[in-house]
C-alpha positions as CSV (number, residue, x, y, z in Angstrom):
1,M,101.5,95.2,114.1
2,F,100.3,98.8,113.8
3,T,97.1,100.2,112.4
4,G,96.6,103.8,111.5
5,T,93.5,105.7,110.6
6,L,93.1,109.1,109.1
7,V,89.7,110.9,108.9
8,V,89.6,114.2,107.0
9,D,86.6,116.6,106.9
10,V,86.5,118.4,103.6
11,L,84.4,121.2,102.0
12,L,83.7,120.7,98.3
13,G,83.8,123.6,95.9
14,D,81.1,124.2,93.3
15,V,78.9,121.2,94.0
16,H,75.1,121.6,94.0
17,S,73.8,118.0,94.4
18,L,74.7,114.6,95.9
19,K,75.3,113.4,92.3
20,G,77.9,116.2,91.9
21,K,79.4,115.3,95.2
22,R,79.8,111.7,94.1
23,A,81.5,112.8,90.9
24,V,84.2,114.6,93.1
25,I,84.6,112.1,95.9
26,R,84.6,108.8,94.0
27,P,87.8,109.6,92.0
28,I,89.6,110.9,95.1
29,V,88.8,107.7,97.0
30,S,89.8,105.5,94.1
31,E,93.1,107.3,93.7
32,L,93.9,107.0,97.4
33,R,93.3,103.3,97.2
34,R,95.5,102.9,94.0
35,R,98.3,105.3,94.9
36,Y,98.8,104.4,98.6
37,A,97.3,100.9,99.0
38,V,95.0,102.1,101.8
39,C,91.5,101.3,102.6
40,A,89.6,104.5,101.8
41,A,85.9,105.4,101.8
42,E,83.5,108.3,102.4
43,V,82.7,107.8,106.1
44,G,80.5,110.7,107.1
45,E,78.4,113.7,106.0
46,T,76.9,111.5,103.3
47,D,73.6,113.5,103.2
48,L,75.3,116.9,102.7
49,H,76.3,117.9,99.2
50,R,79.1,120.3,100.0
51,R,80.7,118.4,102.9
52,A,82.4,115.0,103.2
53,Q,84.4,112.9,105.6
54,L,86.9,110.6,104.0
55,G,88.5,107.8,106.0
56,M,91.7,106.0,105.3
57,A,93.3,103.1,107.1
58,T,96.5,101.2,106.8
59,V,98.3,98.3,108.6
60,A,102.1,97.7,108.8
61,G,104.6,96.1,111.1
62,D,106.3,99.5,111.8
63,A,104.6,102.5,113.3
64,G,106.9,104.8,111.2
65,H,105.7,103.2,108.0
66,V,102.0,103.7,109.0
67,G,102.8,107.4,109.8
68,D,104.6,107.9,106.5
69,V,101.6,106.4,104.5
70,L,99.1,108.6,106.3
71,D,101.3,111.7,105.9
72,A,101.4,111.1,102.2
73,C,97.6,110.6,102.0
74,E,97.1,113.8,104.0
75,R,99.4,115.8,101.7
76,W,97.7,114.4,98.6
77,V,94.2,115.2,99.8
78,A,95.2,118.7,101.0
79,G,96.6,119.4,97.5
80,R,93.4,118.6,95.7
81,P,92.1,121.9,94.2
82,E,88.5,120.9,94.2
83,I,88.3,120.5,97.9
84,E,89.2,122.4,101.0
85,L,90.6,120.6,104.0
86,L,88.6,121.5,107.2
87,S,89.9,119.1,109.9
88,I,92.1,116.0,110.3
89,H,91.8,113.3,112.9
90,R,94.5,110.6,113.1
91,Q,94.8,107.6,115.3
92,L,97.5,104.9,115.7
93,F,96.8,101.5,117.2
94,N,99.3,98.9,118.4
95,S,98.2,95.2,118.2
96,D,99.0,95.0,121.9
97,D,96.3,97.6,122.7
């Protein structure tokens, strides 16, 4: 069993409040969950209105499948016009670890 995590640090566009930030982040997190069947949440920078860290995690029996799902999530997030991707951190865990 393999577990993969992906954390992306993003800069939000024309957002001037935490309420505005939620209006941008919430649909992104919901769509990641729906489209890719991953666990997704805002995991950092919660007190800043123009920055966010989004975390995604998935589990599969094959490391290749985990990588494919995280690649797809990364591409989808990078393609969102309302955010700018600043950094990406990815980890893969084996159940034997």
